[in-house]
C-alpha positions as CSV (number, residue, x, y, z in Angstrom):
1,M,0.0,19.5,-2.1
2,V,-0.4,16.2,-0.5
3,Q,-2.1,14.0,-2.0
4,V,-4.8,11.4,-0.8
5,G,-5.3,7.9,-1.6
6,L,-7.8,5.5,-1.3
7,L,-6.7,1.8,0.2
8,L,-9.4,-0.9,-0.9
9,S,-10.5,-3.9,1.2
10,D,-11.0,-7.3,1.5
11,V,-14.5,-8.1,1.4
12,P,-16.6,-11.3,2.7
13,K,-16.9,-14.0,0.5
14,T,-21.1,-13.7,1.4
15,V,-20.8,-10.6,-1.2
16,S,-20.6,-12.5,-4.3
17,P,-17.8,-11.2,-6.7
18,A,-20.6,-9.4,-9.2
19,Q,-21.8,-7.4,-6.6
20,Q,-18.2,-6.8,-5.2
21,F,-17.2,-5.5,-8.3
22,K,-20.4,-3.5,-8.7
23,D,-19.4,-1.5,-5.0
24,V,-16.0,-0.9,-6.2
25,L,-17.2,1.1,-8.9
26,R,-19.6,3.2,-6.8
27,I,-16.4,3.5,-4.1
28,V,-14.1,4.3,-5.9
29,E,-16.2,7.0,-8.0
30,A,-17.1,8.4,-4.4
31,A,-13.4,8.5,-3.9
32,Q,-12.3,10.4,-6.6
33,N,-15.7,13.0,-6.0
34,S,-14.2,13.7,-2.7
35,G,-10.6,14.8,-4.1
36,F,-8.6,11.0,-3.7
37,T,-6.2,10.7,-6.7
38,Y,-4.6,7.3,-5.9
39,I,-6.3,4.2,-5.8
40,A,-4.6,1.0,-4.3
41,I,-5.4,-2.6,-4.0
42,G,-4.1,-5.4,-1.8
43,Q,-3.7,-8.6,-3.0
44,H,-4.2,-12.7,-1.7
45,F,-4.8,-15.8,-2.8
46,L,-7.1,-18.6,-1.6
47,Y,-7.9,-16.3,1.3
48,G,-10.6,-18.4,2.9
49,E,-13.5,-16.2,4.4
50,L,-12.3,-13.0,2.4
51,R,-11.6,-12.3,-0.9
52,W,-9.9,-10.1,-2.6
53,L,-10.3,-9.2,-6.3
54,Q,-7.1,-9.8,-8.4
55,P,-5.3,-6.4,-8.6
56,V,-4.2,-6.4,-12.5
57,P,-7.4,-7.2,-14.2
58,L,-9.2,-5.0,-11.7
59,L,-7.3,-1.6,-12.4
60,A,-7.3,-2.1,-15.7
61,R,-11.0,-1.8,-15.5
62,L,-10.5,1.1,-13.0
63,A,-8.7,2.9,-15.5
64,A,-11.6,3.5,-18.1
65,E,-13.6,4.6,-14.7
66,V,-11.1,7.2,-13.3
67,D,-10.1,11.1,-14.4
68,P,-6.7,10.9,-16.0
69,H,-5.1,12.5,-13.1
70,V,-5.6,9.7,-10.8
71,R,-3.1,7.3,-10.3
72,L,-3.5,3.3,-10.1
73,V,-1.6,1.5,-7.5
74,T,-0.9,-2.5,-6.7
75,Q,-0.8,-1.9,-2.7
76,I,1.0,-5.1,-2.9
77,M,1.4,-7.8,-5.1
78,I,3.2,-10.4,-3.5
79,A,5.7,-10.8,-6.3
80,P,7.7,-13.8,-5.2
81,L,4.4,-15.7,-6.1
82,Y,5.4,-15.3,-9.8
83,H,7.7,-16.0,-12.3
84,P,9.3,-12.8,-13.2
85,V,8.9,-13.0,-16.9
86,M,5.5,-13.2,-16.3
87,L,5.0,-10.7,-13.9
88,A,7.5,-7.8,-16.0
89,E,4.7,-8.5,-18.6
90,E,1.6,-8.1,-16.4
91,I,2.9,-5.0,-15.2
92,A,4.3,-3.5,-18.3
93,T,0.6,-4.2,-20.2
94,L,-0.9,-3.1,-17.2
95,D,0.9,0.5,-17.3
96,V,0.0,0.6,-21.2
97,V,-3.6,-0.1,-20.6
98,T,-3.8,2.7,-17.7
99,E,-1.7,4.8,-20.4
100,G,1.2,5.4,-17.5
101,R,-1.0,6.0,-14.7
102,L,0.5,2.9,-12.6
103,I,2.5,2.3,-9.8
104,F,3.9,-1.1,-9.2
105,G,3.8,-1.9,-5.4
106,A,5.4,-5.4,-4.3
107,G,5.8,-6.8,-0.9
108,L,7.4,-10.1,0.4
109,G,3.9,-12.1,1.6
110,Y,3.7,-13.6,4.9
111,R,1.3,-16.5,4.6
112,P,3.3,-19.7,4.3
113,E,-0.1,-21.5,2.9
114,E,0.2,-19.0,0.1
115,F,3.4,-20.3,-0.8
116,D,2.3,-23.8,-0.7
117,Y,-0.7,-23.4,-3.0
118,L,1.4,-21.7,-5.3
119,D,4.3,-24.6,-4.9
120,V,7.0,-21.9,-4.0
121,P,9.1,-22.7,-1.3
122,Y,8.6,-20.1,1.8
123,K,12.5,-19.5,3.1
124,Q,13.3,-18.5,-0.8
125,R,10.9,-15.5,-1.1
126,A,13.6,-13.2,-0.1
127,G,15.8,-14.4,-2.9
128,R,13.1,-14.2,-5.0
129,F,12.1,-11.2,-4.6
130,D,15.3,-9.3,-4.5
131,E,16.5,-11.5,-8.4
132,S,12.7,-10.7,-9.2
133,L,12.9,-6.8,-9.2
134,E,16.6,-7.2,-10.8
135,L,15.4,-9.1,-13.2
136,M,12.3,-7.1,-13.9
137,K,14.3,-4.0,-14.7
138,K,16.2,-5.7,-17.1
139,L,13.1,-6.7,-19.1
140,W,11.5,-3.0,-18.9
141,T,14.3,-1.1,-20.1
142,Q,16.7,-3.4,-22.1
143,D,16.1,-4.7,-25.9
144,T,18.4,-7.6,-25.3
145,V,18.6,-9.6,-21.7
146,N,20.9,-11.8,-20.5
147,H,20.4,-12.9,-16.7
148,H,22.2,-15.6,-15.1
149,G,20.8,-16.0,-11.6
150,K,20.0,-18.2,-8.7
151,Y,16.6,-18.7,-9.7
152,W,16.1,-17.9,-13.4
153,T,18.5,-17.6,-16.3
154,L,17.7,-15.9,-19.7
155,E,20.1,-16.1,-22.6
156,D,19.9,-13.5,-25.1
157,V,16.4,-13.2,-24.9
158,H,14.5,-9.8,-26.7
159,P,11.7,-8.2,-24.6
160,H,8.8,-7.2,-27.0
161,L,7.0,-5.6,-24.5
162,F,7.9,-2.3,-22.5
163,P,5.8,0.4,-20.4
164,V,4.5,3.5,-21.1
165,Q,6.5,5.1,-17.8
166,D,10.5,5.4,-18.3
167,P,12.3,3.8,-17.2
168,H,9.2,2.0,-15.2
169,P,6.5,2.7,-13.4
170,P,7.2,4.0,-9.7
171,I,8.4,0.8,-7.5
172,W,6.8,0.8,-3.9
173,I,8.0,-1.6,-1.7
174,G,6.1,-2.4,1.2
175,A,7.4,-4.4,4.2
176,H,7.0,-4.3,7.8
177,A,10.2,-5.6,8.7
178,I,13.6,-3.8,8.6
179,P,15.3,-5.6,5.6
180,G,12.3,-5.1,3.9
181,V,13.1,-1.5,4.5
182,R,16.7,-2.0,3.3
183,R,15.3,-3.8,0.0
184,A,12.8,-0.8,-0.9
185,A,16.0,1.1,-0.3
186,K,18.2,-0.8,-2.4
187,Y,15.8,-1.3,-5.2
188,G,12.9,0.5,-5.1
189,D,11.7,3.8,-5.8
190,A,9.7,4.2,-2.6
191,Y,9.2,2.7,1.0
192,A,5.1,2.0,1.6
193,C,5.3,2.2,5.0
194,P,2.6,0.3,6.7
195,P,-0.4,1.5,8.5
196,E,0.4,-0.3,12.1
197,T,3.8,1.6,12.3
198,P,4.1,4.1,15.0
199,K,5.2,7.4,13.8
200,H,8.7,7.1,15.4
201,E,9.9,4.2,13.4
202,V,8.2,5.1,10.1
203,A,10.5,8.1,10.8
204,E,13.6,5.2,11.6
205,R,12.4,3.6,8.7
206,Y,12.8,6.9,5.7
207,A,15.7,7.6,7.5
208,I,16.9,3.7,5.9
209,V,15.3,4.5,2.7
210,R,16.8,7.8,2.6
211,D,20.6,6.6,3.3
212,G,20.4,3.4,0.5
213,F,19.3,6.1,-1.9
214,L,22.1,8.5,-1.0
215,E,24.3,5.5,-1.7
216,R,22.5,5.0,-5.1
217,G,23.1,8.3,-6.0
218,K,18.9,8.7,-6.2
219,E,17.0,11.4,-4.9
220,F,15.0,11.3,-1.4
221,G,11.8,12.7,-1.7
222,P,8.0,12.1,-0.1
223,Q,7.3,8.6,0.0
224,P,3.5,6.8,0.3
225,L,2.3,6.4,3.9
226,R,-0.5,4.2,4.6
227,R,-3.0,5.1,7.5
228,N,-6.2,3.4,8.7
229,C,-8.2,6.0,9.5
230,L,-12.1,6.9,11.0
231,V,-14.1,10.2,11.3
232,A,-17.1,10.5,13.7
233,D,-18.6,13.5,15.6
234,T,-16.4,12.9,18.7
235,R,-13.6,10.8,19.6
236,Q,-15.3,8.5,21.5
237,E,-17.6,7.8,19.2
238,A,-14.9,7.0,16.6
239,M,-13.3,4.6,18.9
240,V,-16.5,2.4,19.3
241,E,-17.4,2.5,15.6
242,Y,-13.6,1.7,15.0
243,A,-13.5,-1.2,17.5
244,R,-16.8,-2.4,16.0
245,V,-15.7,-2.3,12.1
246,A,-11.9,-3.1,12.5
247,Q,-11.1,-5.3,15.7
248,G,-11.9,-8.5,13.8
249,R,-10.1,-7.8,11.1
250,Y,-7.0,-7.1,13.5
251,L,-7.5,-10.5,14.8
252,T,-8.0,-12.5,12.0
253,Y,-4.6,-10.5,10.1
254,A,-2.7,-11.5,13.8
255,Q,-4.3,-15.3,12.9
256,K,-3.3,-15.6,9.4
257,G,0.5,-14.5,10.5
258,L,0.9,-11.1,10.2
259,D,3.0,-10.4,13.7
260,V,3.4,-6.7,13.4
261,M,1.2,-6.3,16.7
262,Q,2.3,-9.9,18.6
263,D,3.1,-7.6,21.5
264,T,-0.5,-6.2,21.7
265,D,-3.6,-7.4,23.3
266,L,-5.7,-6.9,20.3
267,E,-9.1,-9.0,22.1
268,N,-9.0,-7.1,25.9
269,D,-7.4,-3.5,25.0
270,F,-7.9,-3.1,21.4
271,F,-7.8,0.8,21.9
272,K,-4.3,1.1,23.6
273,A,-3.0,-1.5,20.8
274,V,-4.1,0.4,18.3
275,S,-3.8,4.1,19.7
276,G,0.2,4.1,18.5
277,H,-1.3,4.0,14.7
278,A,-4.9,4.6,13.5
279,V,-6.1,7.9,13.1
280,I,-9.7,8.2,14.7
281,G,-11.3,10.8,16.2
282,S,-13.5,13.9,15.5
283,P,-12.7,15.8,12.1
284,D,-10.9,18.2,14.4
285,D,-8.7,15.1,15.9
286,V,-8.0,13.3,12.5
287,V,-7.0,16.6,10.4
288,A,-4.8,17.5,13.3
289,Q,-2.9,14.0,13.7
290,L,-2.7,13.6,10.1
291,T,-1.4,17.3,10.0
292,D,1.5,15.8,12.4
293,L,2.5,13.2,10.1
294,V,2.8,15.3,6.9
295,E,4.4,18.4,8.4
296,T,7.3,16.6,10.2
297,L,7.7,13.4,8.0
298,P,8.2,13.6,3.7
299,V,4.8,12.0,3.0
300,D,3.1,11.8,-0.4
301,P,0.8,10.5,-1.2
302,L,-1.3,9.4,2.4
303,L,-3.0,6.4,1.4
304,L,-5.9,6.6,4.0
305,R,-8.0,3.0,5.0
306,P,-11.6,4.1,5.6
307,Q,-13.1,0.5,4.7
308,W,-13.0,-2.5,6.6
309,P,-14.7,-6.1,5.4
310,S,-17.9,-5.1,8.1
311,M,-18.8,-2.1,6.1
312,D,-21.2,-2.4,3.5
313,A,-20.9,-0.4,0.2
314,D,-23.1,2.3,1.5
315,E,-20.8,2.8,4.8
316,T,-17.7,2.7,2.8
317,I,-19.2,5.5,0.4
318,A,-20.1,7.6,4.0
319,S,-16.9,7.3,5.1
320,I,-15.2,8.5,2.3
321,T,-17.5,11.5,1.4
322,R,-16.8,12.5,5.1
323,L,-13.1,12.7,4.3
324,G,-13.3,14.3,1.4
325,R,-15.5,16.9,3.2
326,E,-13.6,17.4,6.3
327,V,-10.2,15.7,6.2
328,V,-9.0,15.5,2.5
329,P,-8.5,19.9,1.8
330,A,-6.4,20.4,4.7
331,M,-4.3,18.1,3.6
332,R,-4.3,19.3,0.1
333,A,-3.9,22.7,1.6
334,I,-0.1,21.6,2.9
335,T,3.3,21.2,1.0
336,P,4.9,17.9,1.2
337,R,8.2,17.7,3.1
338,T,11.5,16.3,1.4
339,D,13.0,15.6,4.6
340,I,12.5,14.3,8.1
341,A,11.8,16.5,11.1
342,E,14.7,16.3,13.8
343,S,11.6,16.7,16.3
344,V,10.4,13.4,15.2
345,F,13.7,11.8,16.6
346,T,13.7,13.6,20.0
347,E,10.1,13.0,20.7
348,A,10.5,9.4,20.5
349,H,13.8,9.1,23.0
350,R,11.3,11.7,25.8
């Protein structure tokens, strides 16, 4: 069955941190009751008028709130901002605390100011990320580690903390740009495709990952896919509601430096701008769109974002509950593909 996961959202600072945490507990409970089996949360630092609760301590608490079959995902952590020893031990500890239910999702980061805040050169982030991945794997799997890299050196050190999962938690690498997809192919266990990526581009990226895995002698299988999603009684109602809750956030992403939709008119032609990726409409519309994705692409899990900062907890829970009633069962009835349908590439060139 294709598993379905929940992407938690950032919230406005007008919501207190204590209330945000209480809301997260309610939202996660609703998601679990609605058949969601992955809970994922992202990360930012000094984020202005919006707030993320940091993923490591939050997921450690959520591990005690969810059933044993629910997996917890850092989606994503900005790995180049960390010293790899610190990050390796944080993630190993989180894997212990979650009793082996952790997935480590990591990415490059795209906000130069975050790197300035933490005194990490922004232009070094790709090299630091690659070396971090190499070094963390050593720290998770070797009794004695020697590492002589461009950014870090460790001589005859002896890790005292190892993950529960063997050899380590699955590594999902998220990326908008193709070099990041190649990074996932080289270092990752999966590529977590961003929600703004059109279907034919998802297929092209999965092909890069597949070929990279082949070079490593690693089996290629279903990959996590993120999608923004909203269900309403009719497609028109869904489009109006999606503009209400999400348009401002898309504009904020663009202002904060995420240029993935730089060639679209988010302000004046929002529906056209999001039509290639957002899954919105009536229950039948949404099921049909998601079914098309998972029946032609190797997807598992399907990570849905039903929440935006403009929505309160009650609205979010109502959205999750409706997805659980009208969408999730249809996805769980589908067996994941393990390859990419040729028809995807044919459709892209019509």
